[in-house]
KOLZADO-936381 format. One record per residue (C-alpha): x, y, z; residue in one letter. Coordinates in steps of 0.02 Angstrom, whole numbers, plus 50000, padded with zeros to 5 digits. Example, Ala and Ser with C-alpha at 12.3 -4.5 7.8 and 13.67 -1.06 7.14 Angstrom:
2
506154977550390a 506844994750357s 
// end
This chain:
505
460785767456705m 459815769056866k 458515776756737h 458745761456634l 458585747656750l 456975759056833t 456165759556663l 456605737656626g 456015733856766l 454255741656755t 454245734756581l 454555718956630i 453265720956777i 451935725756638a 452345713456526l 452075702156690s 450305707556723i 449835708356540h 450295688656541a 449345686956674q 447555692256588r 446405678956587p 445825673356413n 444035672956422i 442575661156322v 440865667356352l 439675654156288i 437765661356243v 436415649356183s 434695654356154d 433075651456263d 433985636356349h 433155632556513s 433885628556679y 432525614956713q 433265606056562t 435145606156650i 435825589856746s 436905602056844a 435405611756894y 434545595656957g 433565590256772s 433135573756764k 432645577656586l 434295573656507m 436065576056545q 437005590856500t 438925583056541p 439965597256466n 438785611856555i 438925601756710d 440805599156682r 440975618956704i 439935619656834a 440965607256923k 442645614256898e 442135630156917g 440165639056986i 438405637056964r 437315650856998f 435715646557072d 434935665657059k 435595671856895a 434345683456786y 434005694856649v 433285710756651t 432085708756490n 431845690656440s 431965691856264i 433405687556148c 434045705056073g 434045712956206p 434735699356303s 436165698756207r 436175720556211a 436285720456412v 437675709956402i 438685717256289l 438335736356371t 438305731256554g 436705743756526k 434585738956549y 433605741756398s 433085757056435h 434805763056426k 435565754056270n 434085758056155g 433625740056125f 432125739256184k 431265722256101d 431485711755941n 430165721755839a 430735739455827n 432475739955892s 434365741255810s 435685741655915f 436805756555904d 438285749155887g 439305767355911s 438995763956131q 440275757356212n 440275740356266t 441335727056365f 442055721856204i 442775738756174k 443585739456324e 444515725056316l 444955726656124t 445815745756182r 446575736456291t 447375724356185g 446215709456190y 445935698856025q 444215700056022t 442755689155921a 440885684055904w 440525669955802i 438735663555780g 437035669755841k 437055689255855w 435245694255825h 435395713955835l 434915720455673q 436675729455660t 438315724855627n 439345720155752p 440835735255806q 442205734555904g 442705717855876f 444625712455793t 443445697855709y 441555692655688w 440455679555582q 438575679955637v 437105672555589l 435985686255483p 434325687155588g 433945669855689q 435225660855580g 434605642355527s 434935628755599y 435515616255434y 436815624155327n 436815641955395p 437105658155317d 438655670255398f 438695688055382l 440755690255364m 441805705755415m 442055709055227n 440355710155182g 440325691655115e 438705681855149r 439255663455138k 438345646655183r 439175633055269v 438645616455246e 438005605755403g 437295608655577y 437215625355638v 437965620655847s 439385610555726d 439665624355602v 439825636755737v 440965630555832e 442025625055689d 442235643355649a 442535647455844a 444045633655846e 444855640055675k 444665658455756w 445765652155910l 446945643055795t 447215655555700e 447395669755828r 448815679455890d 449255667356027p 450535680756106n 448885691856147q 447435688356287p 445905683856179f 443845685656212c 442835673956116l 440945676956112v 439995660656041i 438405661856010g 437425647155984h 435685645455922k 435195630156002n 433815627556071t 432895642655982h 431105637055924r 430865627855815t 431905616055890w 432755606155737m 433675591555805p 435305588355721d 435055571655617t 436195561355732k 435035566055893d 433425564555787l 433015547655916r 433995552056060l 432395556956134f 431035547956048n 430455534456190q 430675546056302s 428835548356420k 428895565956504f 427785569356662t 426825586056621l 427015600456739p 425965601156884a 425235618256832n 425265613056633f 423195614956608y 423415635156727d 421565640456733s 422815659356762y 421715664556886e 422135682156973t 423205683056838r 422535693956694e 423965696456598a 424245677756584a 422475675556549a 422815685756404v 424405680456316q 424565667956158d 426025653856205m 425215639756234t 425725622356185i 423805618356164d 423385633056044k 424955644155986t 426025628955936m 425805623355769r 425735606455698m 426845609155550g 428085625155584y 428255619955752d 427985598755757l 428645594455574k 426925584755579m 426615595655402f 424845592155302a 425345588255130s 427135588455053k 426575605154965e 426525612055153e 428255604955183e 428915611255017e 428635628755080k 429515628955238d 431085636155217l 432095627655350s 431635610555257i 431945619155080k 433675622555122r 434355606255179m 435265594655080t 434575579554989k 435435566855120a 434875579955254q 433225579055217r 432955562255163q 433675556355361a 432595571555416y 431065566955336m 430955549155355t 430875551055524f 429615563155552y 428615556455398d 428495540655550s 427945550355695i 426495557555585h 426025542555487r 425955536355688d 424905553355753f 423715550055615q 423275533355674s 422935540855842k 421755551255792k 422015562255956l 420715576056031s 420535587856167g 421825584156290k 422515569056220a 423055581356070l 423725595156187v 424905579956286e 425525574156114w 426135590056065k 426895593456222y 427935577556204q 428465579756050r 428905598856102y 430165590456254m 430905576256129q 431385590655996d 431885604856115y 432975591356202l 433885583756062a 434375602956018t 435005603456184a 435715588856161a 437005595556040s 437315612856095l 438275602356266d 439255590156168r 439845607156075n 439945615956234i 441235600656271g 442075604856076r 442585622156165t 443285614256346l 444095599556243d 444955612056103y 445385623956284l 446385607556348d 447185602456211k 447985617756195h 448445622656345d 447165636856365l 446135631556536s 447105636556654k 447045654156613n 445475655656527t 444035660556605i 442455650656542v 440405656056550i 439195647156502y 437245658856518v 435925654956410s 434955674156344d 433625669356461q 432475656456538g 431125646256426f 429445638256494y 429495620156467m 427675618756483g 427435626556647e 425735635556634h 425505627256476g 426695637856394w 428315639556299f 429105653656248d 429745667456367k 429455687256407r 428585685656577f 429555690756751m 428825671956810y 430445662656870e 430675650556710e 430625663156586s 431395676856714f 432865664756778r 434325659856665t 435545646256688p 437415651256705m 438925643356770v 440755650456768l 442245641156769r 443955651656831y 445325641256887p 446485645957025g 445365660057076v 443635648957087i 443355635257194k 442775619357096s 441065615257136g 440705630657190s 438925637357229v 438225652257216n 436515658757277s 436825677857277n 435495687857153m 436655692756989v 436085697356827m 436745696356640n 436705714456669l 438365711256782d 439185701256649i 440125713556546g 440745721456709p 441225707156785t 442305700456636l 443295719956644l 443665715856833d 444485700056806a 445435706856687a 445945722556758g 444835735556664i 444195750556754k 442475747856721i 441355762156632p 440495773856748n 439015773756647d 438725752256662m 437475747356793q 437955731356815g 438985725656958k 440665715356951s 440015697257062f 441895695657045l 442015698657254p 440695689157281l 441265672157200i 443055674757287k 442385673257452g 442105690257495s 441185694357644a 440245709957500k 438465709057516k 437615706957327g 436025713157284r 434405713057394d 433315716657259a 433275714457046m 432505725556935y 431535719956767y 430875729456630h 429875720556456y 429385730056317y 428725720956177e 426875720556160n 426635711155988g 427095691955958e 426465681256102h 425355693556146s 426105696356329v 425995714356439s 427365726156429p 427745724856622h 429195729456728f 429565723156922g 430635719557086i 431095704057157s 431925702057333t 431935683357294g 430695680457445r 429365691657355y 428965697557184k 427945712857131l 427415715356931i 426785731156857r 425825725256697f 425295741056575y 424755746256404t 423995725856360r 423365724456529v 423525736556682s 423575730256859g 424875723956967w 425445707157042e 426255700557195l 426975683357248f 427735677357388d 428945663657329l 429185656257468e 427485650657494k 426865649657318d 428575646157206p 427465642957039s 426775657757058e 424905652157027m 424245666057154k 424145683557143n 423895690057315i 423985710057269y 422795719557388g 422495705357503q 422455709257686k 423915705357771g 425165711757617y 424905730457643e 426425733557746k 427795719957607v 426795728957473t 427255748557537a 428965741057553d 429185735057380l 428195746657300k 429525759057393k 431025748057334k 430315746657168l 430225766257164a 432025767057221q 432855754357080l 431795763156956i 432445778856980d 434345772057018q 434135762856833y 433345780156765e 431865772156674d 430775786756649e 429635777256564e 429325766556704a 429385781156830k 427865787756741k 426765773456740i 427225773056938l 426715790556964v 425055790056870i 424425773456935h 
// end
């Protein structure tokens, strides 16, 4: 009898613990810059729903990525490992090895219902989830196709952020309510080519945006920045990016336009044709043309961000309506940062702040104090371990990230004193591969392959990273200390490729 009572009590305790395990909603956007989020002080637009997560939870002011490019960032989030360890180094030559362990597999093994819905961008099909429905490749803004678990390829009419949210809510509604869940919502927005929903086309049409102070950067002292191919001036295309097609024949060749319904296309091209006529009448050239392109880029980008934020609001409203908010962790993060004209650029890739730093806000009712701001250096590498920690699951030894839960629960525990970064892709946009270290105050970068050399920045004196001070008098000790710490991090994370380059040079 005593044995049965003990067994019953153990079972009750176990069930109680299981019932208290938090649900998880991880929302991952694409190329969304912290500079355009009002929770981060942006005046460019309002993002009330991302702001709501920050207001009801915590805003991370020093969240960074290990490798600023779409697919590799998702692989890092999933595995908690650097790109050289998870095998997905770049978008051009990598294919995700789904057989390796992920934080999702750990959750699934311990009773969580797990799903990834939306942008995936990892070449191979998801593994370890109880459900998935993903966009093939980059996905489409209009009437997107989905790859389904049963092998079907399914087209859904509508705008991509709405359609992804619809699918996410459907899964939430149909799941087993007696089991905890982890849902990853992958949004395509705000990825190039910045195609707004028809209802958002005119949102920023009358807005005039101030050029960043370094828009006309001459890239002096920064050789890698000088040879890149990602400027609004020379790289951004009138037709492909800005929908200023030279002819109806060129428009007809655009696959993103061709997939629209008749009504969508009519609404879309009525707007852009009117912009095009006005543009042609101006006969712009030189800086006036470049600055016109910048304005159009900003207007389209922010309009895609508006739909992203609106659908994040739909997710929050769903949780409220179904009494799920109190026991659900919600994280919003972009796969990396993005340039909004700083240095004259769009895109990402560089270890410079706008690309390296990413927006991240988190809500965890009853655990994280509302309206908190965190200034610890955290990385996308840490998201998986943090979620496992919150779920009471042992973090696998091979995960290189660390749980930041103690840092945001008021613990006195110290976080990172430095962050390691490594970008590999040597192709699109001509950005030289590089690795480096940031302490928050100083940043040391080693470029190799396309450009060979070092860069050093004092972010306190030069937050826009305009002047490379590597080799300058007075920075000898700083440089030596950073190189020593960089070597330690390369050794800690077992980055053999970087180690060889460091030894040779």
